[in-house]
C-alpha positions, -999 to +999 in steps of 0.1 A: +096+061-583+127+043-592+116+009-609+137-026-619+135-035-649+130-067-657+127-086-694+094-106-702+078-122-729+056-104-751+021-102-733-005-133-735-032-127-709-044-160-714-011-182-714+010-170-691+036-195-675+028-200-640+060-196-615+041-204-578+026-235-565+021-228-523-012-214-518-010-179-502-038-156-501-036-120-515-040-090-495-049-058-495-034-037-468-062-027-438-047+005-434-038+015-471-077+006-475-096+027-446-073+051-459-087+052-490-124+046-487-149+059-465-166+038-439-197+026-463-170+017-490-157-002-459-187-020-451-193-026-488-162-042-491-162-065-458-200-078-466-185-084-507-156-109-492-188-125-473-209-128-502-207-165-520-196-158-554-162-171-556-147-175-588-125-207-586-101-192-618-064-203-611-053-178-636-081-149-635-080-121-660-097-088-656-104-059-684-110-023-669-117+004-696-117+039-683-097+033-649-083+066-646-053+056-621-079+035-597-058+006-582-085-004-557-116-017-569-097-039-592-076-054-561-114-057-544-127-075-569-096-103-568-099-104-531-135-102-527-148-126-554-126-144-566-110-178-546-073-188-547-056-181-574-015-178-579-013-156-615-038-128-620-040-104-653-056-067-648-060-050-682-063-013-676-080+011-700-079+049-704-077+074-733-054+090-708-037+065-688-005+073-659+011+043-654+036+053-623+005+067-603-009+030-610+021+018-595+025+037-565-015+030-554-008-004-562+025-007-538+005+016-511-025-009-509-004-042-514+028-035-497+049-054-526+083-046-533+090-062-562+078-042-592+091-053-627+083-030-655+088-028-699+068-007-717+035-009-713+034-041-693+040-044-652+046-073-632+040-074-596+053-104-574+030-105-542+038-134-512+039-161-539+014-147-563+020-128-594+000-102-610+004-089-646-011-054-657-011-042-691-019-006-698-040+004-730-038+043-735-068+049-765-100+049-766-114+009-765-148+020-769-142+031-806-113+009-819-114-023-792-079-037-783-074-073-791-083-093-760-096-130-764-111-137-735-119-120-700-130-134-666-142-100-649-155-069-668-154-039-646-164-006-653-165+025-626-183+058-635-178+046-675-215+037-687-222+069-706-186+067-729-194+028-730-228+044-744-210+062-776-209+025-791-233+003-790-214-026-802-189-026-770-210-042-742-219-069-765-181-072-774-173-077-737-202-101-729-190-119-763-155-125-747-163-128-716-161-167-702-193-185-691-197-180-653-173-147-659-185-116-642-197-084-654-192-056-628-212-016-633-220+002-607-245+026-633-281+011-647-295-018-653-285-046-674-312-068-690-300-096-713-305-130-713-269-144-711-264-123-680-282-130-644-283-100-621-269-115-585-285-104-556-255-080-530-260-069-499-274-029-498-236-021-484-220-029-516-239-007-538-216+023-524-182+006-540-196+026-571-190+059-579-225+065-588-233+044-559-252+016-579-221-012-580-241-043-595-226-078-603-240-098-631-231-134-639-223-148-672-250-174-683 
């Protein structure tokens, strides 16, 4: 894939400057969505859009450890669980992280043409919103990256890796902003600072283990 190189400032996920003011909803290509989800997953996506959970954060930051080359689930989260945003940051992390397949997948799902890459940072300009991506290729469970705060923690098929370090869960909830979302697809999490949000049963199918659950930080 041919990529245009664009000079960008050092990555500071919580301090991006906004260049876009016009309100245009972020969209996912419906045809591509149906090609990449089974029918039950499509139903889960549609029901998640109808949920009352809508974070009103203009510059959300989403952390996705154990992402593989999956670009679909973070896009579903941005589309369904947020109100309007004009800029978002997705932090992808895995021990093996092929950037090019993620970029290609993202392009297929959104139809975006303006892609700028520098090192392990990529910027997508989609209509009048911008999505910044940072790719961290390391074992973030054993060596936590320097992230100051996030609005969404997202994991899929990652619970057994997370449990290698008991402090990993605590650290992510610590940096999760108040009212932020903790999304997992395996096991129940019982904590005083996390509230489980009931979702339609179809939403469970969005997880690898058919157990996609949404928690909000109190």
